MDTraj code that builds the backbone (N, CA, C; nanometers):
import mdtraj as md
import numpy as np

residues = "UNK UNK UNK UNK UNK UNK UNK UNK UNK UNK UNK UNK UNK UNK UNK UNK UNK UNK UNK UNK UNK UNK UNK UNK UNK UNK UNK UNK UNK UNK UNK UNK UNK UNK UNK UNK UNK UNK UNK UNK UNK UNK UNK UNK UNK UNK UNK UNK UNK UNK UNK UNK UNK UNK UNK UNK UNK UNK UNK UNK UNK UNK UNK UNK UNK UNK UNK UNK UNK UNK UNK UNK UNK UNK UNK UNK UNK UNK UNK UNK UNK UNK UNK UNK UNK UNK UNK UNK UNK UNK UNK UNK UNK UNK UNK UNK UNK UNK UNK UNK UNK UNK UNK UNK UNK UNK UNK UNK UNK UNK UNK UNK UNK UNK UNK UNK UNK UNK UNK UNK UNK UNK UNK UNK UNK UNK UNK UNK UNK UNK UNK UNK UNK UNK UNK UNK UNK UNK UNK UNK UNK UNK UNK UNK UNK UNK UNK UNK UNK UNK UNK UNK UNK UNK UNK UNK UNK UNK UNK UNK UNK UNK UNK UNK UNK UNK UNK UNK UNK UNK UNK UNK UNK UNK UNK UNK UNK UNK UNK UNK UNK UNK UNK UNK UNK UNK UNK UNK UNK UNK UNK UNK UNK UNK UNK UNK UNK UNK UNK UNK UNK UNK UNK UNK UNK UNK UNK UNK UNK UNK".split()
xyz = np.array([
    [-2.1969, -10.8213, 0.9542],
    [-2.0939, -10.8743, 0.8366],
    [-2.1443, -10.8965, 0.7006],
    [-2.1053, -10.8072, 0.5789],
    [-2.1251, -10.8456, 0.4916],
    [-2.0448, -10.9811, 0.3750],
    [-2.1061, -10.9816, 0.2625],
    [-2.0405, -11.0468, 0.1821],
    [-1.9144, -11.0117, 0.1585],
    [-1.8667, -10.9553, 0.1814],
    [-1.7174, -10.8916, 0.1069],
    [-1.6767, -11.0489, 0.2331],
    [-1.6402, -10.9568, 0.3274],
    [-1.6176, -10.9969, 0.4527],
    [-1.5719, -11.1317, 0.4792],
    [-1.7327, -11.1925, 0.4903],
    [-1.7854, -11.3365, 0.5215],
    [-1.7333, -11.3968, 0.3991],
    [-1.6690, -11.3996, 0.2357],
    [-1.6278, -11.3772, 0.1313],
    [-1.4547, -11.4495, 0.1787],
    [-1.4209, -11.3553, 0.3114],
    [-1.3066, -11.2612, 0.2905],
    [-1.2042, -11.4238, 0.3943],
    [-1.3589, -11.4245, 0.5429],
    [-1.2766, -11.5186, 0.6250],
    [-1.3560, -11.6609, 0.6004],
    [-1.4442, -11.7013, 0.5480],
    [-1.3721, -11.8035, 0.3862],
    [-1.2739, -11.8537, 0.3576],
    [-1.2246, -11.7738, 0.3020],
    [-1.1080, -11.7495, 0.2220],
    [-1.0089, -11.8006, 0.3049],
    [-0.9965, -11.7650, 0.4314],
    [-0.8817, -11.6559, 0.5241],
    [-0.8827, -11.8494, 0.6138],
    [-0.9979, -11.9221, 0.6468],
    [-1.0526, -12.0124, 0.7430],
    [-1.0662, -12.1503, 0.7037],
    [-1.0966, -12.1044, 0.5199],
    [-1.1162, -12.2482, 0.4722],
    [-1.0005, -12.3002, 0.4019],
    [-1.0072, -12.2170, 0.2616],
    [-1.0149, -12.1907, 0.1601],
    [-0.8693, -12.2151, 0.1355],
    [-0.7661, -12.1445, 0.2295],
    [-0.6563, -12.1152, 0.2538],
    [-0.5945, -12.2367, 0.2647],
    [-0.6049, -12.3104, 0.4221],
    [-0.5592, -12.4570, 0.4809],
    [-0.5870, -12.4818, 0.4222],
    [-0.6949, -12.5601, 0.3829],
    [-0.7983, -12.6881, 0.2353],
    [-0.6376, -12.6584, 0.1121],
    [-0.6147, -12.5493, 0.0790],
    [-0.5181, -12.5034, -0.0693],
    [-0.3537, -12.5735, 0.0100],
    [-0.3718, -12.5175, 0.1354],
    [-0.2331, -12.5583, 0.1900],
    [-0.1949, -12.7107, 0.1897],
    [-0.3233, -12.7850, 0.2730],
    [-0.3578, -12.9482, 0.2557],
    [-0.3130, -12.9969, 0.1952],
    [-0.3519, -13.0132, 0.0667],
    [-0.4020, -13.0268, -0.0385],
    [-0.1835, -13.0047, -0.0942],
    [-0.1222, -12.8837, -0.1250],
    [0.0383, -12.9262, -0.1775],
    [0.0699, -13.0229, -0.0863],
    [0.0960, -12.9709, 0.0087],
    [0.1302, -13.0914, 0.1227],
    [0.1548, -13.1594, 0.1303],
    [0.0432, -13.2159, 0.1245],
    [-0.0549, -13.4529, 0.0682],
    [0.0214, -13.4316, -0.0881],
    [0.0220, -13.3343, -0.1803],
    [0.1028, -13.4124, -0.2748],
    [0.1918, -13.4106, -0.3548],
    [0.3048, -13.3130, -0.2403],
    [0.4637, -13.3066, -0.2248],
    [0.4519, -13.3953, -0.1696],
    [0.3760, -13.4819, -0.0592],
    [0.4567, -13.6159, 0.0604],
    [0.4205, -13.7609, 0.0059],
    [0.2851, -13.7505, -0.1051],
    [0.3052, -13.8628, -0.2427],
    [0.3736, -13.8509, -0.2758],
    [0.4493, -13.7440, -0.3987],
    [0.5071, -13.7607, -0.4725],
    [0.6485, -13.8286, -0.4388],
    [0.7204, -13.7388, -0.2965],
    [0.7826, -13.8836, -0.2482],
    [0.7722, -13.9565, -0.2346],
    [0.6776, -14.0021, -0.1185],
    [0.6503, -14.2360, -0.1443],
    [0.6453, -14.2729, -0.2102],
    [0.6108, -14.2027, -0.3591],
    [0.6287, -14.2466, -0.5023],
    [0.7904, -14.3135, -0.5309],
    [0.8172, -14.1934, -0.5489],
    [0.9955, -14.1751, -0.5737],
    [1.0538, -14.2398, -0.5240],
    [1.0372, -14.2851, -0.4259],
    [1.1078, -14.3320, -0.3164],
    [1.0659, -14.4770, -0.3080],
    [0.9200, -14.5404, -0.3439],
    [0.8756, -14.6826, -0.3845],
    [1.0184, -14.7693, -0.5225],
    [0.9913, -14.6005, -0.6092],
    [1.0709, -14.6726, -0.7461],
    [1.1856, -14.7328, -0.7170],
    [1.2921, -14.7171, -0.5883],
    [1.3981, -14.7947, -0.5576],
    [1.4072, -14.8397, -0.4031],
    [1.4707, -14.9588, -0.5429],
    [1.4776, -15.0805, -0.4330],
    [1.6024, -15.1343, -0.4198],
    [1.6505, -15.2089, -0.2945],
    [1.7683, -15.2881, -0.2458],
    [1.8238, -15.3710, -0.3876],
    [1.8932, -15.3308, -0.4660],
    [1.9060, -15.4123, -0.6016],
    [2.0121, -15.4874, -0.5790],
    [2.1580, -15.4779, -0.4922],
    [2.2831, -15.4928, -0.4881],
    [2.3346, -15.4118, -0.4189],
    [2.4606, -15.4786, -0.3420],
    [2.5972, -15.3547, -0.2217],
    [2.6306, -15.3202, -0.3673],
    [2.6956, -15.1500, -0.3338],
    [2.7522, -15.1278, -0.4565],
    [2.9259, -15.2306, -0.4203],
    [2.9582, -15.2453, -0.5344],
    [3.0709, -15.3708, -0.4827],
    [3.2105, -15.3022, -0.5094],
    [3.2526, -15.3569, -0.3954],
    [3.4010, -15.3611, -0.3137],
    [3.5320, -15.2977, -0.4788],
    [3.5630, -15.2640, -0.4304],
    [3.6385, -15.1821, -0.5261],
    [3.7765, -15.0865, -0.4605],
    [3.8478, -15.1779, -0.5522],
    [4.0173, -15.0220, -0.5324],
    [4.1168, -15.0467, -0.6810],
    [4.0140, -14.8404, -0.7321],
    [4.0854, -14.8869, -0.9001],
    [4.1537, -14.7957, -0.9210],
    [4.2408, -14.7329, -1.0568],
    [4.2892, -14.6626, -1.0290],
    [4.2377, -14.5630, -1.1310],
    [4.1969, -14.4342, -1.0873],
    [4.2017, -14.3624, -1.1284],
    [4.2838, -14.2025, -1.3039],
    [4.1529, -14.1728, -1.3605],
    [4.2297, -14.1493, -1.4475],
    [4.3453, -14.0610, -1.3915],
    [4.4118, -13.9916, -1.3302],
    [4.5286, -13.9014, -1.2104],
    [4.6111, -13.9638, -1.1525],
    [4.5652, -14.1413, -1.1899],
    [4.7184, -14.2172, -1.0600],
    [4.6896, -14.2437, -0.9981],
    [4.5901, -14.2205, -0.9187],
    [4.4876, -14.2380, -0.7519],
    [4.4386, -14.3189, -0.7613],
    [4.4635, -14.3720, -0.7267],
    [4.3484, -14.5271, -0.5912],
    [4.2393, -14.4791, -0.5600],
    [4.1301, -14.5469, -0.5836],
    [4.0206, -14.4739, -0.5501],
    [3.9537, -14.6266, -0.5019],
    [3.8935, -14.5407, -0.3673],
    [3.8375, -14.7226, -0.3506],
    [3.6507, -14.6580, -0.3276],
    [3.6113, -14.7733, -0.2654],
    [3.4109, -14.8086, -0.2454],
    [3.3784, -14.7271, -0.1919],
    [3.5089, -14.7011, -0.0227],
    [3.4957, -14.6399, 0.1217],
    [3.4466, -14.5409, 0.0992],
    [3.5229, -14.4948, 0.0339],
    [3.4866, -14.3485, -0.0221],
    [3.3366, -14.2938, -0.0542],
    [3.2510, -14.4137, -0.1032],
    [3.1197, -14.3200, -0.1671],
    [3.0268, -14.4151, -0.0100],
    [3.0843, -14.4434, 0.0621],
    [2.9779, -14.5385, 0.1616],
    [2.8837, -14.4382, 0.2194],
    [2.8570, -14.3163, 0.2098],
    [2.7402, -14.2521, 0.2767],
    [2.6968, -14.1164, 0.1928],
    [2.7468, -14.2559, 0.0395],
    [2.7020, -14.0495, -0.1071],
    [2.5814, -14.1399, -0.1658],
    [2.5835, -14.0297, -0.2310],
    [2.4966, -14.0986, -0.3546],
    [2.6219, -14.0643, -0.4772],
    [2.5621, -14.1932, -0.6084],
    [2.6914, -14.1821, -0.6788],
    [2.5663, -14.2995, -0.8190],
    [2.6004, -14.1975, -0.9051],
    [2.5724, -14.2309, -1.0604],
    [2.6565, -14.3206, -1.1201],
    [2.6931, -14.4370, -1.2106],
    [2.7972, -14.4458, -1.1834],
    [2.7418, -14.5667, -1.2961],
    [2.9048, -14.5415, -1.4378],
    [2.8828, -14.6485, -1.5906],
    [2.9751, -14.7254, -1.6291],
    [2.9595, -14.8362, -1.7003],
    [3.0674, -14.9015, -1.6922],
    [3.0498, -14.8790, -1.8770],
    [3.1771, -14.8054, -1.8869],
    [3.2607, -14.7478, -2.0817],
    [3.3293, -14.8556, -2.1283],
    [3.2862, -14.8253, -2.2284],
    [3.3135, -14.9536, -2.3139],
    [3.4147, -14.8063, -2.4991],
    [3.3217, -14.7552, -2.4682],
    [3.3730, -14.6458, -2.5674],
    [3.2824, -14.6316, -2.6928],
    [3.1492, -14.7140, -2.6324],
    [3.0390, -14.6455, -2.7235],
    [2.9795, -14.5730, -2.6932],
    [2.8819, -14.4938, -2.7111],
    [2.8103, -14.3621, -2.6881],
    [2.8252, -14.2808, -2.6231],
    [2.9732, -14.2285, -2.6574],
    [3.0487, -14.1388, -2.5670],
    [3.0015, -14.0218, -2.6141],
    [2.9248, -14.0056, -2.7323],
    [2.8504, -13.8548, -2.6469],
    [2.7603, -13.8781, -2.6553],
    [2.6449, -13.9714, -2.5712],
    [2.5139, -13.9339, -2.5714],
    [2.5796, -13.9757, -2.3957],
    [2.7075, -14.0416, -2.3478],
    [2.7004, -14.0417, -2.1946],
    [2.8083, -13.9283, -2.1472],
    [2.8915, -13.8846, -2.2127],
    [2.9688, -13.7283, -2.1376],
    [2.8332, -13.6154, -2.1536],
    [2.7608, -13.6113, -2.2755],
    [2.7117, -13.5051, -2.3261],
    [2.5419, -13.4937, -2.1577],
    [2.5888, -13.6301, -2.1724],
    [2.4764, -13.7251, -2.0333],
    [2.5518, -13.6099, -1.9062],
    [2.6495, -13.6480, -1.8543],
    [2.7817, -13.5890, -1.7767],
    [2.7778, -13.4872, -1.7505],
    [2.7737, -13.3887, -1.8493],
    [2.8142, -13.2205, -1.8657],
    [2.6058, -13.1803, -1.7743],
    [2.5530, -13.2142, -1.8347],
    [2.4005, -13.2004, -1.7277],
    [2.3685, -13.1970, -1.6166],
    [2.4323, -13.3654, -1.5913],
    [2.4940, -13.3770, -1.4266],
    [2.5291, -13.2599, -1.3969],
    [2.7043, -13.1714, -1.4427],
    [2.7587, -13.1234, -1.3245],
    [2.7235, -13.0179, -1.3352],
    [2.5754, -12.9489, -1.4436],
    [2.5725, -12.8590, -1.4291],
    [2.4056, -12.8419, -1.3491],
    [2.3963, -12.9755, -1.3120],
    [2.2827, -12.9081, -1.2201],
    [2.3482, -12.9779, -1.0645],
    [2.4556, -13.0714, -1.0584],
    [2.4625, -13.0519, -0.8996],
    [2.6442, -13.0964, -0.8887],
    [2.6863, -12.9467, -0.9071],
    [2.8234, -12.8998, -0.9591],
    [2.9087, -12.9235, -0.8000],
    [2.7661, -12.7962, -0.6971],
    [2.8017, -12.7271, -0.6127],
    [2.8081, -12.8236, -0.4911],
    [2.7762, -12.9820, -0.5485],
    [2.7318, -13.0680, -0.4469],
    [2.8157, -13.1285, -0.3896],
    [2.8279, -13.1885, -0.2690],
    [2.9906, -13.2693, -0.2525],
    [2.8577, -13.4216, -0.2305],
    [2.7367, -13.4560, -0.2343],
    [2.7578, -13.5804, -0.2211],
    [2.7140, -13.6774, -0.2944],
    [2.7520, -13.6359, -0.4280],
    [2.7277, -13.6734, -0.5464],
    [2.7782, -13.6938, -0.6133],
    [2.8345, -13.8226, -0.6721],
    [2.9522, -13.9423, -0.7473],
    [2.9272, -13.9411, -0.8288],
    [2.9902, -13.9029, -0.9444],
    [2.9367, -13.9953, -1.0965],
    [3.1321, -14.0598, -1.1327],
    [3.1058, -14.2506, -1.1058],
    [3.1946, -14.3127, -1.1522],
    [3.1571, -14.3551, -1.3150],
    [3.2891, -14.3104, -1.3403],
    [3.2655, -14.4314, -1.4744],
    [3.4297, -14.5246, -1.4586],
    [3.3416, -14.6397, -1.5124],
    [3.4555, -14.7946, -1.5138],
    [3.5052, -14.7765, -1.6181],
    [3.5991, -14.8898, -1.6659],
    [3.6588, -14.8453, -1.8027],
    [3.7839, -14.9896, -1.7833],
    [3.7707, -15.0282, -1.8466],
    [3.8454, -15.1851, -1.8774],
    [3.9663, -15.0980, -1.9477],
    [4.1120, -15.1606, -1.8550],
    [4.2160, -15.0967, -1.8752],
    [4.3436, -15.0196, -1.8307],
    [4.4674, -15.0476, -1.7192],
    [4.5065, -15.0069, -1.6978],
    [4.6748, -14.9453, -1.7632],
    [4.6754, -14.9292, -1.8548],
    [4.7563, -14.9359, -1.9431],
    [4.8050, -14.7007, -1.9441],
    [4.9765, -14.6808, -1.9053],
    [4.9291, -14.5228, -1.9184],
    [4.8087, -14.3983, -2.0739],
    [4.8391, -14.5474, -2.2405],
    [4.7449, -14.4382, -2.2875],
    [4.5856, -14.4275, -2.2984],
    [4.5428, -14.5806, -2.2184],
    [4.4006, -14.5454, -2.2109],
    [4.3766, -14.4755, -2.0518],
    [4.4469, -14.4744, -1.9370],
    [4.4680, -14.3601, -1.8420],
    [4.4295, -14.2207, -1.9688],
    [4.5736, -14.1707, -2.0239],
    [4.5096, -14.0619, -2.0973],
    [4.4002, -14.0183, -2.1814],
    [4.3703, -14.1722, -2.2613],
    [4.2794, -14.1363, -2.3285],
    [4.1121, -14.0425, -2.2838],
    [4.1455, -14.1471, -2.0873],
    [4.0065, -14.0781, -2.0902],
    [4.0491, -13.9742, -1.9783],
    [4.1931, -13.8978, -1.9954],
    [4.1445, -13.8587, -1.8583],
    [4.1080, -13.7048, -1.9897],
    [4.1723, -13.6950, -2.1066],
    [4.1593, -13.6487, -2.2729],
    [3.9773, -13.5692, -2.3043],
    [3.9096, -13.7299, -2.2370],
    [3.7795, -13.7965, -2.2831],
    [3.7096, -13.6412, -2.2012],
    [3.7403, -13.6600, -1.9992],
    [3.6806, -13.5396, -1.9656],
    [3.6910, -13.4153, -2.0116],
    [3.8343, -13.3450, -2.0135],
    [3.8706, -13.2112, -2.0478],
    [3.7604, -13.2219, -2.1749],
    [3.7872, -13.2812, -2.2929],
    [3.8041, -13.2509, -2.4357],
    [3.5626, -13.2043, -2.3503],
    [3.5107, -13.2676, -2.3012],
    [3.3842, -13.2802, -2.2403],
    [3.3191, -13.1007, -2.1468],
    [3.4335, -13.0645, -2.1280],
    [3.4209, -13.0113, -1.9666],
    [3.3617, -13.0519, -1.8996],
    [3.4526, -13.1813, -1.8197],
    [3.3466, -13.2228, -1.6577],
    [3.4786, -13.2929, -1.6241],
    [3.6348, -13.3137, -1.6717],
    [3.7101, -13.2917, -1.5685],
    [3.6866, -13.2087, -1.4752],
    [3.6496, -13.2586, -1.3265],
    [3.6861, -13.2342, -1.1885],
    [3.6735, -13.3594, -1.0145],
    [3.8470, -13.3628, -1.0494],
    [3.9000, -13.5273, -0.8985],
    [3.8112, -13.5518, -0.8127],
    [3.7247, -13.4034, -0.7861],
    [3.6410, -13.4359, -0.6339],
    [3.5401, -13.4763, -0.7101],
    [3.4537, -13.4988, -0.7823],
    [3.3784, -13.5376, -0.8112],
    [3.3074, -13.5920, -0.9230],
    [3.3627, -13.6314, -1.0474],
    [3.3547, -13.7014, -1.2005],
    [3.5679, -13.8027, -1.1702],
    [3.4902, -13.9601, -1.1963],
    [3.5995, -14.0152, -1.1508],
    [3.6626, -14.1652, -1.3101],
    [3.7331, -14.1828, -1.3392],
    [3.7392, -14.2580, -1.4457],
    [3.7970, -14.3022, -1.3679],
    [3.7180, -14.4809, -1.3533],
    [3.8258, -14.5874, -1.3160],
    [3.8843, -14.6511, -1.3540],
    [4.0125, -14.7643, -1.3291],
    [3.9838, -14.8472, -1.4602],
    [4.1305, -14.9550, -1.3650],
    [4.0680, -15.0731, -1.4538],
    [4.1127, -15.2030, -1.3706],
    [4.1041, -15.3118, -1.5222],
    [4.1643, -15.4484, -1.4556],
    [4.2141, -15.4960, -1.5650],
    [4.0289, -15.5615, -1.6414],
    [4.0015, -15.6511, -1.7764],
    [3.8985, -15.6307, -1.7965],
    [3.8630, -15.7770, -1.7139],
    [3.8535, -15.8799, -1.6770],
    [3.7942, -15.9352, -1.5332],
    [3.7413, -15.8939, -1.4643],
    [3.8492, -15.7610, -1.4191],
    [3.7381, -15.6972, -1.2905],
    [3.6526, -15.6127, -1.2961],
    [3.6543, -15.5971, -1.4150],
    [3.5305, -15.4750, -1.4732],
    [3.4562, -15.5223, -1.4695],
    [3.4604, -15.6522, -1.5588],
    [3.3268, -15.7507, -1.5216],
    [3.3006, -15.7025, -1.4471],
    [3.3621, -15.8355, -1.3794],
    [3.3402, -15.8497, -1.2233],
    [3.2331, -15.7408, -1.1495],
    [3.2799, -15.7042, -1.1612],
    [3.1874, -15.5195, -1.0084],
    [3.0185, -15.5207, -1.1361],
    [3.0655, -15.4727, -1.2465],
    [2.9194, -15.5205, -1.3598],
    [2.8411, -15.6321, -1.3028],
    [2.8491, -15.7178, -1.3146],
    [2.8401, -15.8599, -1.2136],
    [2.7099, -15.8153, -1.1172],
    [2.8184, -15.7728, -1.0205],
    [2.7706, -15.8006, -0.9178],
    [2.6943, -15.6803, -0.8731],
    [2.7293, -15.5871, -0.8754],
    [2.5898, -15.4601, -0.9209],
    [2.4275, -15.4729, -1.0201],
    [2.4256, -15.6055, -1.0358],
    [2.3135, -15.7009, -1.1576],
    [2.2961, -15.5558, -1.3385],
    [2.4181, -15.5540, -1.3991],
    [2.4196, -15.5412, -1.4889],
    [2.4524, -15.5694, -1.6137],
    [2.2994, -15.6773, -1.5817],
    [2.3408, -15.7836, -1.6880],
    [2.3141, -15.8114, -1.8242],
    [2.3063, -15.6220, -1.8508],
    [2.3045, -15.5869, -2.0370],
    [2.4820, -15.5231, -2.0151],
    [2.5708, -15.5551, -1.8860],
    [2.7013, -15.4497, -1.9362],
    [2.8636, -15.5897, -1.9603],
    [2.7253, -15.6596, -1.9753],
    [2.8588, -15.8157, -1.9917],
    [2.7819, -15.8986, -2.0836],
    [2.8643, -16.0163, -2.1006],
    [2.8568, -16.1189, -2.1651],
    [2.9756, -16.2038, -2.1124],
    [2.9606, -16.3919, -2.1195],
    [3.0991, -16.4165, -2.0824],
    [3.1455, -16.3787, -1.9589],
    [3.1415, -16.2700, -1.9079],
    [3.2338, -16.2817, -1.8197],
    [3.3143, -16.1510, -1.8944],
    [3.3126, -16.0386, -1.9870],
    [3.3697, -15.9645, -1.9972],
    [3.2734, -15.8304, -2.0574],
    [3.3510, -15.7391, -2.0334],
    [3.2295, -15.6120, -2.0281],
    [3.1999, -15.5558, -2.2145],
    [3.0700, -15.5781, -2.2399],
    [3.0300, -15.5145, -2.3114],
    [3.0230, -15.3737, -2.3782],
    [2.9142, -15.2961, -2.4650],
    [2.8584, -15.2151, -2.5244],
    [2.7026, -15.2339, -2.4151],
    [2.6844, -15.1655, -2.3225],
    [2.5736, -15.0873, -2.3116],
    [2.5710, -14.9622, -2.2979],
    [2.4291, -14.9522, -2.2489],
    [2.4224, -14.8059, -2.2023],
    [2.3472, -14.7959, -2.1127],
    [2.3648, -14.8741, -2.0120],
    [2.2402, -14.8618, -1.9063],
    [2.3801, -14.8055, -1.7179],
    [2.2982, -14.7568, -1.6619],
    [2.3343, -14.6600, -1.4797],
    [2.3053, -14.6836, -1.4323],
    [2.4253, -14.6489, -1.3279],
    [2.2910, -14.7324, -1.2005],
    [2.2634, -14.6230, -1.0923],
    [2.2266, -14.6306, -0.9976],
    [2.1956, -14.4979, -0.9013],
    [2.2231, -14.5922, -0.7570],
    [2.3454, -14.5243, -0.7353],
    [2.3921, -14.5946, -0.5718],
    [2.3134, -14.4962, -0.4073],
    [2.2764, -14.5364, -0.3721],
    [2.2875, -14.4560, -0.1923],
    [2.2905, -14.5452, -0.0815],
    [2.4351, -14.4869, -0.0274],
    [2.4404, -14.5209, 0.0967],
    [2.5624, -14.6761, 0.0597],
    [2.5724, -14.6503, -0.0545],
    [2.6392, -14.8205, -0.0705],
    [2.5719, -14.9358, -0.1327],
    [2.4448, -14.8750, -0.2040],
    [2.3758, -14.9762, -0.1783],
    [2.3072, -14.8900, -0.3203],
    [2.3143, -15.0104, -0.4513],
    [2.2505, -14.9794, -0.6030],
    [2.0962, -15.0424, -0.5680],
    [2.0415, -14.8643, -0.6485],
    [1.8920, -14.9110, -0.5770],
    [1.8142, -14.8773, -0.7217],
    [1.8917, -14.8357, -0.8515],
    [1.8084, -14.8140, -1.0246],
    [1.8800, -14.8364, -1.0910],
    [1.8142, -14.8463, -1.2108],
    [1.8935, -14.8767, -1.3170],
    [1.8163, -14.8189, -1.4230],
    [1.9119, -14.7542, -1.5145],
    [1.7953, -14.6308, -1.5783],
    [1.9264, -14.7124, -1.7427],
    [1.8114, -14.6980, -1.8950],
    [1.8914, -14.6904, -2.0073],
    [1.9587, -14.5018, -2.0122],
    [2.0274, -14.5077, -2.0089],
    [2.1123, -14.3651, -2.0523],
    [2.0233, -14.2720, -2.2189],
    [1.9724, -14.4258, -2.2633],
    [1.9381, -14.3088, -2.4431],
    [1.7885, -14.3271, -2.3672],
    [1.7798, -14.3137, -2.3455],
    [1.6095, -14.2600, -2.2964],
    [1.5090, -14.2298, -2.2032],
    [1.5400, -14.0700, -2.2188],
    [1.4919, -13.9956, -2.1987],
    [1.3787, -14.0111, -2.0461],
    [1.3224, -14.0068, -2.0738],
    [1.2130, -14.0662, -1.9833],
    [1.2909, -14.1709, -1.8500],
    [1.4045, -14.2703, -1.8825],
    [1.4994, -14.2613, -1.7964],
    [1.5884, -14.1860, -1.7127],
    [1.6336, -14.0875, -1.7785],
    [1.6757, -14.0059, -1.6897],
    [1.6397, -13.8986, -1.6640],
    [1.4817, -13.8728, -1.6819],
    [1.4218, -13.7717, -1.6011],
    [1.4296, -13.8288, -1.4298],
    [1.4039, -13.9894, -1.4923],
    [1.3578, -14.0657, -1.3058],
    [1.5025, -14.0273, -1.1992],
    [1.6198, -14.0419, -1.3720],
    [1.7407, -14.0972, -1.2467],
    [1.7450, -13.9087, -1.1967],
    [1.7079, -13.8016, -1.2490],
    [1.7471, -13.6563, -1.1822],
    [1.6574, -13.6388, -1.0311],
    [1.5795, -13.7321, -1.0670],
    [1.3960, -13.7277, -0.9868],
    [1.4941, -13.7769, -0.9117],
    [1.5524, -13.9131, -0.8514],
    [1.5722, -14.0277, -0.7624],
    [1.7289, -13.9482, -0.7125],
    [1.7970, -13.8616, -0.7402],
    [1.9480, -13.7866, -0.7196],
    [1.8890, -13.7037, -0.6511],
    [1.8047, -13.5961, -0.6651],
    [1.7950, -13.4904, -0.5955],
    [1.6616, -13.4806, -0.5182],
    [1.6086, -13.6175, -0.5108],
    [1.4901, -13.6624, -0.3720],
    [1.5932, -13.7413, -0.3028],
    [1.6980, -13.7753, -0.2739],
    [1.8012, -13.8461, -0.2431],
    [1.8839, -13.7578, -0.1492],
    [1.8855, -13.5677, -0.1249],
    [2.0101, -13.5256, -0.1828],
    [1.9953, -13.4699, 0.0219],
    [2.1271, -13.5128, 0.0149],
    [2.2045, -13.4235, 0.1163],
    [2.1640, -13.3383, 0.2429],
    [2.0425, -13.3123, 0.3528],
    [2.0305, -13.1511, 0.4101],
    [2.1509, -13.1167, 0.4227],
    [2.1608, -12.9908, 0.3042],
    [2.2727, -12.9105, 0.3758],
    [2.2978, -12.8514, 0.5009],
    [2.3899, -12.7813, 0.5767],
    [2.4035, -12.8483, 0.6955],
    [2.4889, -12.6710, 0.6563],
    [2.3981, -12.5858, 0.7592],
    [2.4641, -12.4313, 0.6795],
    [2.5533, -12.3592, 0.8430],
    [2.7152, -12.2991, 0.8425],
    [2.7952, -12.3517, 0.9428],
    [2.6573, -12.2246, 1.0858],
    [2.7126, -12.2456, 1.1441],
    [2.6404, -12.2091, 1.3058],
    [2.7469, -12.0353, 1.3192],
    [2.6808, -11.9101, 1.2644],
    [2.6349, -11.7650, 1.3237],
    [2.6549, -11.7811, 1.4589],
    [2.7952, -11.6890, 1.4769],
    [2.8888, -11.7127, 1.5803],
    [2.8953, -11.5411, 1.5887],
    [2.8073, -11.4103, 1.6454],
    [2.8493, -11.2947, 1.7083],
    [2.8811, -11.3368, 1.8256],
    [3.0821, -11.2214, 1.7656],
    [3.1967, -11.2029, 1.8977],
    [3.1104, -11.0983, 1.8704],
    [3.1160, -11.0355, 2.0602],
    [3.0843, -10.8783, 2.1250],
    [3.1988, -10.8214, 2.1094],
    [3.1727, -10.6676, 2.0624],
    [3.2677, -10.6054, 1.9963],
    [3.3475, -10.5517, 2.1936],
    [3.4575, -10.5410, 2.1347],
    [3.6023, -10.4922, 2.1821],
    [3.4739, -10.3729, 2.3095],
    [3.4690, -10.3495, 2.4210],
    [3.4240, -10.2273, 2.5631],
    [3.5617, -10.1842, 2.5007],
    [3.4823, -10.0608, 2.4805],
    [3.6283, -9.9084, 2.5286],
    [3.6331, -9.8614, 2.5923],
])
top = md.Topology()
chain = top.add_chain()
for i, resn in enumerate(residues, 1):
    res = top.add_residue(resn, chain, resSeq=i)
    for name in ("N", "CA", "C"):
        top.add_atom(name, md.element.get_by_symbol(name[0]), res)
traj = md.Trajectory(xyz[None], top)
């Protein structure tokens, strides 16, 4: 056996298995570290709120899903909706990722303004992007229940930059949407918690016998 053959054998029996093991171990460690970054902060608060299109939306709809939420006051409008556009580009085809915007005001004018914002920024999608409305104390109480301490003051909603991520009806992390590193972390957390896509079974039918 010459040196080339010995080198090829070592590559096949030693180097490639070690490389594969290292690759798999690195991926496993990355996933474990990412999962450990998530905590059980608070349950996704119970609600039934009016969506921008006049439909009623309840918390139960998202019980087994991934949710990104924000309590909106009009501040940081462009930052927030630019973020939603990025999210739509990345997760538009997913039916286990939802984006909830909570807003004070149940009057027709506020709902119409919310609907127009979704249209203007290109994220109008009643199946994935929700703009939910309630009265002031109700919305503030939801933010408090989900431990968004920077979103309320003295029982009222205030300008804030916080987002939350919920998985299976549990708020798992908070993020500052003006912080680029926080947004990378949010996308990582969503991606690593995506549900496996079930492929439809392929059924082969026997041709009709002649």
